N, C-alpha and C positions, 0 to 999 in steps of 0.2 A: 504494500500500500504506500502511495506517495505521501511523504511528510507534508502536511498542510502548510500553506503560506497564509499568514494572518497579517492584515493591515489594521492599525489602530490609530485613529485621530484623537487629539487631546490626550496623548498617552503619558504626559510627563508627571502628572500628579493624580491623586485620588483614584477614582474608578478606573481611569485609563491605565495608570501605572499598575494597579492591582490586576487588571486584565492581562497586561503584558506578562507579568510574573506568573500568572496562572497558566497561560499558554506555554510559557517557557518550561514550566514543570511537566507539561505534557509533550515536550519535545518539538513544538512547532517551529517553523521558520517565521521570523517576526520582523515587520517593518513598523517602527514607531514614528509618530509625527507630532509636531507641535511648533511653537513659535520661538523657543529659546534654545539656541545651539548648545550651550554648555550643559544644560540639564539633559538635552536629547542625547548627546554623546556619552554622558555619564550613565544614562540608563542603558544605552546600547552595550557599553562595557560590562555593566552588571549582568545583562542578559547573556552575553557571550561567556562570562565567567561561569554561568550555569550550564554551559555546554551546548548552547543552541546558536544557530546562525541568526544574526540580527543586524538591522541597518536603521539609521536615523535619516529621515528626510524632512527638512524644515518646510513647513507649509502653513499658510493661513487660510482656513477653509472659506473665508469670506471672498476669496479671490479665485476665479475659475482657473487662471493660468497656474496657480500654485497647486490646485487640486489635480488638474490634468497632469502636471509634472510628477506629482506624488504617485499617481497610479502608473504612469508610464515608467517611472524609475523602479517601481515594484516589479512590474512585468519584465523589465530589462534585466533586473538582478536575479529573479527567481523563475521567470518564464510562465507564471500563472498567479492567480489570486483566488484562494479558496474561501476565505472568511474576511469580512470587513466589519469592524466595530466602529461606528460613528459616534464617538464620545465627546468630541469638542463642543463646548457650550459655555454659557455665561449666565450668571444669576440676574444680570441687568441691574437697573436702578429701582430699588424698592420704594414704595410710596403709593399714595392714593392715585386714582385715575386722574383727578383734577390737577395733579402735579406732573403728569407725564407729558412729553413733548415728541415732536417728530424725530428729534435726535436720539432720545432715550429709546424710542420704538426701534429705530434703525440699529442702534447699538446692540439690542437684544435679538431682534429678528435676523439680522445679517449673519450672526454666528449660529444661532440655534435652529433657524429654519432654512435660510439660504445655504448655509454650510452643509446641512444634511442633504438638501436637494442636489447641490453640485457634487457632493461626495457620491451619492447614489448614482447620479448620471454617469460618472466616469467609471465607477466600480461595476455597474451593470454592463457598460460597454465592454469591459474586459471579460466579465463572466459570461456574457452571451457568446463571445467568440470561442470560449473554451467548453461551453455546454453546461454551465451551471456554477453554483456557488451559494454562499450564505451571507446575508447582510443583517447586522443587528444595530438598530438605532437606539440611542439612549433617550428615553422619555423621562417621565417622573410620575409620582402619584398625582402631581398637579395636572397631568395630562388628561385626567378625567374627573376633575373637581375644580372648585375655585377656592381662592383665599384672599382675604383683604390685604392690601398693600403689596400684592404680587401679581397685578393684572397682566403685565407684559410677559413675565416669565411663564405664568399659567397659560396665557394665550399661545405662546410659542410652543409649549409642549403639547397642547391640543393640536397645533398644526403639525408637529412631528408625527403624531399618531395618525392623522389623516394622510400625510404623505406616505407613511409606512403601509397603510392599508391599500392605497392605490398602487404603489409600487409592487406590493406583493401580488396583486392581481395581474399586473403587467409582466412580472418576472416569471410567473408560474410556467408559462409555455416554454421558457428557455431553461427550466430546471433551476431557477434562482429563487431561494427562499428569502423573504424580507420580513423581519420580525422587529418588535420593539420590546425592551425591558423597561420597567417603571420603578426605579428604586425610591425608597422613602428617604428620610433624613439620614445623612452620613457624616462621618468625620471626614472633612475635605482633604486632610493630609494623608490619611491611611486608606480611605476607601472602604472602611468597615462600618457596619451599621451602628448608629448611636441608639436608636430605639425603634420599636415596631417589629413586625414580622419580616423575616428575610427568607429567601429560598436557599437551598443547598444543592450543590452538584458541581460537576466539572465545567471548565470553560467550554469544552466541546459540547456538553449537554446544553449549556445555555444557548449556544449558537444553533443547535439542532432543534430545540424544543420551545424556546421563548415565543410567545404568541404575539403576532401583530394584528390579529383580527378580533380584538376584544369587542 
């Protein structure tokens, strides 16, 4: 069986970093991405020290050229893309609706929604050519409820779940699974649960079974 190639955006801290380490434990070949070179190269060295092939590609998911380059470099290095975890995101500016602006909207939606859209666009392009793959988008428990002073973040995660459902229907004919996971409150530095119920299982199980059709 071919060792899977995994691409993770927003991989330098929190859930993204924890996901990279989990896939390393399973022996995957890993491409990690983020906006900070020093942290990216440090994570790559940590992953390689665990005995896996790993690369860092700097990318800002708000910019299509960066995303295209990220996927193209992954394909050039490993020849395929089996799993993509679209984790890059931002909490945005908290506060009531009456204090939000076009700028605060763009700052949240450009990363959380446009970033997911652009990532899926180019990941699905690569996966269609090879006959399949798995994409996991990071949503939130806020993706199916509301909260005061979190209107933009909440709206962005509702959008992520809508994108996921539509992309799942489009990808099915090409053997591409598109799912979303919706974590609750986490420790942002470790990626571990602070409170609430969490699921258990391997990284590959998460990518194989997380549901995007809630």
